[in-house]
Structures are given as C-alpha cells and as structure tokens.
C-alpha positions as CSV (number, residue, x, y, z in Angstrom):
1,M,122.9,120.9,118.6
2,S,122.0,121.6,115.1
3,N,118.5,121.0,113.3
4,Y,120.5,118.6,111.4
5,C,121.9,116.6,114.3
6,E,117.7,116.1,115.0
7,I,117.0,115.1,111.6
8,F,119.9,112.4,112.0
9,K,118.5,111.1,115.6
10,N,114.8,110.6,114.4
11,A,116.0,108.7,111.2
12,K,116.5,104.8,110.7
13,N,115.6,104.6,106.8
14,I,117.7,106.7,104.1
15,A,117.1,106.4,100.3
16,V,119.7,107.7,98.2
17,V,118.1,108.9,95.1
18,G,120.8,108.4,92.3
19,I,123.1,105.9,93.7
20,S,125.9,104.9,91.2
21,N,128.2,102.0,90.5
22,N,130.4,104.7,88.7
23,P,133.5,105.0,91.2
24,G,133.9,108.6,90.4
25,R,130.5,109.3,92.2
26,D,129.8,110.4,95.7
27,S,126.6,108.8,96.2
28,G,127.9,105.4,96.7
29,L,130.2,106.5,99.4
30,I,127.8,108.5,101.2
31,A,125.4,105.4,101.1
32,N,128.3,103.2,102.7
33,F,129.2,106.0,105.2
34,L,125.1,106.1,106.3
35,K,125.1,102.4,106.8
36,S,128.3,102.3,108.8
37,K,126.7,104.8,110.9
38,G,123.8,102.3,111.4
39,Y,121.2,103.6,109.2
40,N,119.2,100.9,107.0
41,V,120.1,102.5,103.7
42,V,118.7,102.0,100.2
43,G,119.4,103.1,96.5
44,V,117.1,104.2,94.0
45,N,118.1,103.9,90.6
46,P,115.9,102.6,87.7
47,V,119.0,100.9,86.1
48,Q,120.8,99.4,89.2
49,D,119.7,96.2,91.2
50,D,122.3,97.0,94.0
51,F,125.3,99.0,95.1
52,D,127.9,97.2,97.3
53,G,125.5,94.8,99.1
54,I,123.0,97.5,99.3
55,K,119.7,97.0,97.8
56,V,118.6,99.5,95.1
57,Y,115.0,100.0,94.2
58,K,113.8,101.6,90.6
59,T,111.5,104.2,92.1
60,L,110.9,105.5,95.9
61,K,107.7,103.9,95.4
62,D,109.1,100.5,95.4
63,V,110.9,100.6,98.9
64,P,108.4,98.7,101.0
65,F,108.9,100.2,104.6
66,K,108.8,103.9,105.4
67,I,111.7,106.6,104.2
68,D,112.8,109.0,106.8
69,I,115.2,111.0,104.7
70,V,115.7,110.8,100.8
71,D,119.0,112.1,99.7
72,I,119.0,113.4,96.5
73,F,122.1,113.1,94.5
74,R,120.3,113.9,91.0
75,R,121.0,117.0,89.2
76,S,119.0,119.8,90.4
77,E,116.3,119.7,87.8
78,F,115.2,116.6,88.6
79,A,114.8,117.5,92.2
80,E,111.0,118.5,92.0
81,E,109.8,115.2,90.4
82,I,112.1,113.1,93.4
83,V,109.9,115.8,95.8
84,D,106.8,114.8,94.6
85,E,107.4,111.1,95.1
86,S,108.9,111.7,98.2
87,I,105.6,113.0,99.4
88,E,103.8,110.5,97.8
89,V,105.4,107.9,99.8
90,G,105.5,109.7,103.0
91,A,108.6,110.6,103.3
92,K,110.0,113.0,106.5
93,V,112.7,114.8,104.9
94,V,114.2,115.4,101.5
95,W,118.0,116.2,101.7
96,M,119.4,117.8,98.4
97,Q,123.3,117.4,98.3
98,L,126.0,119.5,97.6
99,G,125.2,121.7,94.5
100,V,121.7,120.3,93.9
101,E,119.2,123.1,94.8
102,N,115.9,123.6,93.4
103,I,113.9,126.6,94.9
104,H,110.2,125.1,93.2
105,A,111.0,121.6,94.9
106,Q,112.0,122.9,98.5
107,E,108.6,125.2,98.3
108,K,106.7,122.1,97.5
109,A,108.1,120.0,100.1
110,L,108.1,123.0,102.8
111,K,104.2,123.1,101.5
112,A,103.7,119.0,102.5
113,G,105.2,119.5,105.5
114,L,108.6,117.8,104.7
115,Q,111.9,119.0,106.3
116,V,114.3,120.3,103.4
117,V,117.9,120.3,103.6
118,M,119.6,122.3,100.2
119,N,123.1,122.3,99.0
120,H,124.4,120.7,101.9
121,C,126.5,117.3,102.3
122,I,124.9,114.6,104.5
123,A,128.1,113.1,105.6
124,I,129.7,116.6,106.3
125,E,126.7,117.6,108.5
126,Y,126.6,114.2,110.3
127,R,129.9,114.3,111.4
128,K,129.1,118.1,112.7
129,C,126.9,116.0,115.4
130,N,129.4,114.6,117.1
131,F,127.5,111.4,117.9
C-alpha cells in the first residue's frame, strides 16, 4: 500500500482550496468525489459561500475544525501562501493537484512537519488504494 493510502486512511476533513462553481474546473468534481468517499469536505474560495451543498469558507483560518488534508487547486505561485496558512491552522497534509508544483512551498511545509504531495491528482491516487 502506498504512502498515499495511509494519508487517506488517516484523514477525515479535507479542504479544497480554489473550489470553483465553473463547470470546466476539476475542483468541484474532486470535492464531490471525496465527499462520496465519506470525507468531510469543505471548500475555500473568498468569493463563494457554497458549492453543490459543500460549505465554502473565505480562508483556511475560517474553517471551524481541524483540517487533515489541504487540497490545492490554485496556480503554483499561490502554493506558498496556502502552505503558510496550512501550517498556521495545523493541517497534516498539503496536497498540490496535477500541475501544481512549488519547491519553496514543499520545503516550507516539510520543515513545519507536514506531509506533502505535489503534482498528483488526489482522486487518481485514491482509486489506486482499492478501498
């Protein structure tokens, strides 16, 4: 079993940063996929309040419970500030979706004790676990 499978087994709360009502974006599909697998999923987007029944908060700091996985659907240059906020709220894992790569963000998160996945789709990796 991959390390990713351990991440999924130990997670309950997932925040999808950059969730979007735009139907052309994968963030909403992934949020619904994770919700269908039993996770407590919230979105983070400063211009939305909800997505398809999923509560959306303005920032990670506004989420009123501990976050296990911060799933980043923002451009790579925004990853570092999201990592800063992830560290501040005590998240356990920072997951940068396919196409999201930021070495400085990765180093910062690892130094703070967070697990980091970079440039991988959370849904693809979940399906490999055969839960």
